[in-house]
C-alpha positions in Angstrom: -24.3 12.2 -3.0 -21.1 12.4 -5.0 -19.9 9.1 -3.1 -22.8 7.0 -4.2 -21.9 7.6 -7.8 -17.9 7.1 -7.5 -17.0 3.9 -9.7 -15.2 2.3 -6.8 -18.1 2.4 -4.5 -20.7 0.7 -6.9 -22.7 -2.4 -5.7 -24.7 -4.5 -8.1 -28.0 -3.1 -8.4 -29.7 -6.5 -7.8 -28.1 -6.4 -4.3 -29.5 -3.2 -3.5 -32.9 -4.3 -4.7 -32.6 -7.3 -2.5 -31.7 -4.9 0.6 -34.6 -2.6 -0.4 -37.2 -5.2 -0.7 -36.4 -6.5 2.9 -36.2 -3.1 4.4 -39.0 -1.6 6.6 -40.3 0.5 3.8 -41.2 -2.7 1.8 -44.0 -3.4 4.4 -45.8 -0.6 2.7 -45.4 -1.4 -0.9 -48.5 0.4 -2.2 -47.2 3.7 -0.9 -43.5 3.2 -2.0 -41.9 3.7 -5.4 -39.5 1.5 -6.8 -35.7 1.7 -6.1 -35.1 3.2 -9.4 -37.5 6.0 -8.9 -36.3 6.7 -5.6 -32.6 6.8 -6.8 -33.4 9.2 -9.6 -35.6 11.5 -7.4 -32.6 11.5 -5.0 -30.0 12.5 -7.6 -32.5 15.0 -9.1 -31.5 17.2 -6.1 -28.3 17.8 -7.6 -29.5 17.7 -11.6 -32.9 19.0 -11.6 -34.9 17.8 -14.6 -38.6 17.9 -15.4 -40.9 15.2 -13.5 -41.6 13.7 -17.0 -38.0 12.9 -17.7 -38.0 10.9 -14.5 -41.2 9.2 -15.3 -39.7 8.1 -18.8 -37.0 6.3 -16.9 -39.2 4.7 -14.0 -38.6 1.2 -15.4 -35.0 1.4 -16.6 -32.6 -1.0 -15.4 -28.8 -0.7 -14.5 -25.8 -2.6 -13.1 -25.6 -0.1 -10.4 -26.3 3.2 -9.6 -23.7 4.8 -11.6 -24.7 2.8 -14.6 -28.6 3.7 -13.9 -27.8 7.6 -13.8 -25.7 7.4 -16.8 -28.4 5.6 -18.9 -30.8 8.7 -18.1 -28.5 11.1 -19.4 -27.7 9.3 -22.8 -29.7 10.9 -25.5 -32.0 8.2 -27.1 -32.3 9.8 -30.3 -28.5 9.9 -31.6 -27.0 6.9 -33.1 -23.5 6.2 -34.8 -23.7 7.3 -38.3 -22.1 4.7 -40.4 -21.7 6.6 -43.6 -18.8 8.9 -42.5 -15.3 9.8 -43.6 -12.7 7.2 -42.9 -10.5 10.0 -42.1 -12.2 12.0 -39.2 -10.2 14.5 -37.2 -11.0 16.5 -33.9 -12.3 20.0 -34.2 -10.7 23.4 -33.7 -11.3 25.4 -30.4 -14.4 27.3 -29.8 -12.9 30.8 -30.7 -11.4 29.4 -34.1 -14.7 28.1 -35.0 -16.4 31.3 -34.2 -13.9 33.2 -36.3 -14.5 30.7 -39.2 -18.4 31.8 -39.1 -19.7 28.9 -37.2 -22.4 30.2 -34.8 -22.9 29.0 -31.2 -26.3 28.4 -29.6 -27.5 26.8 -26.4 -29.9 23.9 -27.3 -33.0 23.1 -25.2 -32.9 19.2 -24.6 -33.2 16.8 -21.6 -29.6 15.7 -21.9 -26.3 17.9 -22.1 -25.0 15.2 -24.4 -27.7 16.0 -27.2 -25.6 18.1 -29.6 -26.2 19.1 -33.1 -24.9 20.8 -36.0 -26.8 22.2 -39.0 -26.4 25.1 -41.5 -23.3 26.6 -39.5 -25.0 26.6 -36.1 -23.5 24.5 -33.4 -26.2 23.8 -30.8 -25.0 22.6 -27.5 -27.2 22.2 -24.4 -26.2 24.0 -21.2 -23.6 22.2 -19.0 -23.7 23.3 -15.4 -20.0 22.9 -14.3 -19.8 22.1 -10.5 -18.4 19.7 -8.3 -21.5 17.2 -8.5 -21.3 17.4 -12.4 -17.5 16.9 -12.8 -17.5 14.0 -10.4 -20.2 12.3 -12.4 -18.5 12.9 -15.7 -15.1 11.6 -14.4 -16.7 8.5 -13.1 -18.7 7.9 -16.1 -15.7 8.3 -18.3 -13.9 5.8 -16.1 -16.9 3.4 -16.2 -16.7 3.6 -19.9 -13.1 2.9 -20.1 -13.3 -0.2 -17.8 -16.3 -2.1 -19.4 -15.8 -3.2 -23.0 -19.5 -3.5 -23.9 -20.3 -0.2 -22.8 -20.9 2.8 -25.2 -18.7 5.6 -25.2 -21.2 8.5 -25.0 -19.6 10.3 -22.0 -16.0 9.9 -23.4 -17.1 11.1 -26.6 -18.7 14.4 -25.0 -15.7 15.3 -23.0 -13.4 14.9 -26.1 -15.7 17.0 -27.9 -15.9 19.7 -25.3 -12.1 19.1 -24.8 -11.7 20.4 -28.3 -13.8 23.4 -27.9 -12.3 24.4 -24.5 -8.6 24.5 -25.5 -7.9 27.7 -23.4 -9.6 29.6 -20.7 -10.6 32.1 -23.4 -12.7 29.4 -24.9 -14.3 28.7 -21.7 -15.2 32.3 -21.2 -16.7 32.3 -24.9 -19.0 29.3 -24.0 -20.0 30.8 -20.8 -20.8 34.0 -22.4 -23.0 32.2 -25.0 -24.9 30.4 -22.1 -23.5 26.9 -23.0 -21.5 26.5 -20.0 -22.4 27.6 -16.5 -19.5 28.1 -14.3 -19.9 27.4 -10.8 -15.9 27.0 -10.5 -15.4 30.7 -10.6 -12.4 30.9 -12.8 -12.4 30.0 -16.5 -8.8 28.3 -16.2 -10.5 25.7 -13.9 -13.0 24.6 -16.6 -10.3 24.7 -19.2 -8.1 22.6 -16.9 -11.0 20.0 -16.2 -11.7 19.2 -19.7 -8.0 19.2 -20.8 -7.2 16.6 -18.1 -10.3 14.5 -18.2 -9.8 13.4 -21.6 -6.1 12.4 -21.1 -5.0 8.7 -21.7 -8.4 7.8 -22.5 -9.2 5.3 -25.6 -11.6 6.9 -27.8 -12.7 5.8 -31.2 -14.0 8.9 -33.2 -15.5 6.5 -35.8 -17.8 4.8 -33.1 -18.6 8.1 -31.4 -22.2 9.1 -31.5 -20.9 12.7 -32.4 -18.9 11.3 -35.4 -21.3 13.2 -37.8 -20.9 16.4 -35.9 -17.2 16.1 -35.9 -17.3 15.5 -39.6 -19.7 18.3 -40.4 -17.9 20.9 -38.3 -14.7 20.2 -40.1 -16.2 20.3 -43.3 -17.6 23.9 -42.7 -14.4 25.0 -40.9 -12.0 23.8 -44.1 -14.3 25.7 -46.4 -12.7 28.8 -47.7 -15.6 30.7 -48.6 -17.0 30.2 -45.2 -13.9 31.6 -43.6 -13.5 34.7 -45.9 -17.0 35.6 -45.4 -16.7 35.3 -41.7 -13.6 37.4 -41.8 -15.2 39.7 -43.8 -18.1 40.2 -41.3 -15.8 40.4 -38.3 -13.8 43.2 -40.2 -16.8 45.3 -41.2 -20.0 44.2 -39.2 -18.3 43.3 -35.8 -19.4 46.6 -34.1 -21.8 49.3 -34.8 -18.9 51.7 -35.5 -17.2 49.3 -38.0 -20.4 49.2 -39.8 -21.0 52.7 -40.1 -17.5 53.1 -41.2 -18.1 50.4 -43.9 -21.2 52.0 -44.9 -19.8 55.5 -45.2 -16.8 54.1 -47.5 -19.6 52.5 -49.5 -21.4 55.5 -50.1 -18.6 57.7 -50.8 -17.4 55.0 -53.5 -20.8 55.1 -55.0 -20.9 58.9 -55.1 -17.4 59.0 -56.5 -18.4 56.4 -59.3 -21.4 58.6 -60.0 -19.4 61.8 -60.2 -16.6 60.1 -62.6 -19.6 58.7 -64.8 -21.2 62.4 -65.3 -17.7 63.7 -65.8 -16.8 61.3 -68.6 -20.5 61.7 -70.0 -20.0 65.5 -70.2 -16.6 65.1 -71.8 -17.8 62.6 -74.6 -21.2 64.2 -75.0 -20.8 68.0 -74.4 -24.2 70.0 -74.4 -25.1 71.1 -77.7 -24.7 75.0 -78.2 
């Protein structure tokens, strides 16, 4: 199945359609779906999606099978935001963002590319990391790099995930939050994949469909108030014991202040004899 989506194995889709129409199956057209539907159903054995998702793309056209499959995972709702800072930067790894108070949450959506950031919460769809997924991602990145008129959605995604997963500990963190499902076994393999897949690729962050997410995450991360508040919560409310200790210290402080108040009050306003 992976070989059918390798860039070097692609055949123009119109050639495949011609062969399909002249095959034995074409003699029973009333019972046979289009080549697009059959191809997507076949690939659905590896990437299981609801039937309504496949029906949505039944009339889609692609230059070849890889282009066809890639078109079905690009989120239709996301467009490049034009009003963004001219000085966009890449984001920090997942653990650093978490320490700065950014929350991570799995997002329910049809495409693993559909990432959103709002009110300090980074929502990322679940990515199943296995041999098929990594092969598709690699070939989609190669396809986007080879064709000038192709969007950079997959390249943007791997760059974004490569920023989040800078070390095996970052991969483990995303697995813990149900954002990455690891079929490789070791967190080191996930980190190695995302660190290598984005090497030596052309990536224009200004043209990325995730440009707004990059901008908003960096803005939140650079806000000192968010960082200080996150450090305070991690220090005093990260575990039940630290919370109990902080609460006990607060109660002790209040009692000490009350005791000091009555001591001063009794000194300056002694009781009448």
